[in-house]
Residue, then its C-alpha position, 0 to 999 in steps of 0.5 A: m055857574t060857580y062850579y064852571l068858574l072854579t073848574a076854569l080856575v083849576i085849568l088855568l092853575q094847571i097852565g100856570d103850574m106848567m109855565t112856572t115849572m118850565y121856567v124853574l127847570n130851564h133855570g137850574g131847578h128840578e122837579v120834586n114830584p117823583a111821579m112827574v120825574w118818572l113821566f119826564s123820563k118816559v116822554g120828556v119834560l114838555t110832553g110830560l107837562i102837557l099830558k099833566v095839564v090835559i089829564l088834570s084838567g079833564l079830572a077837574i071837569v069830572v070832579m065838578l060833576f061829582s064832587p064840588m068839594g073835591l074841586i075846591a080841594m084841587a083849586v086850593i092845592y094848585v094855588g099853593i103849588v103855583g104860588w110855590n113855583s112863582y116864589q121859585v121864579f122870583i128867587a131865580v130872577n132876583q139872583k141875577 
């Protein structure tokens, strides 16, 4: 049960990453991940973000089955990413 909740958390963090990234990009920010910059150039920003959410959510499900510690690592990494993006959103909102 705990692993299902952790997987759900990782999926929600993926969605949070997508939403905060869109906000930052729409308000003058830029993507710093070279892999995502490449993907955006190939399929566009929204499609690239949706693909990333789908792929990494699927990966989270696979990791849950084979490596619970890997799932914890994914959650920790994405808490940091969403936290950083949220900080960028906070700065953007308070500069107005």
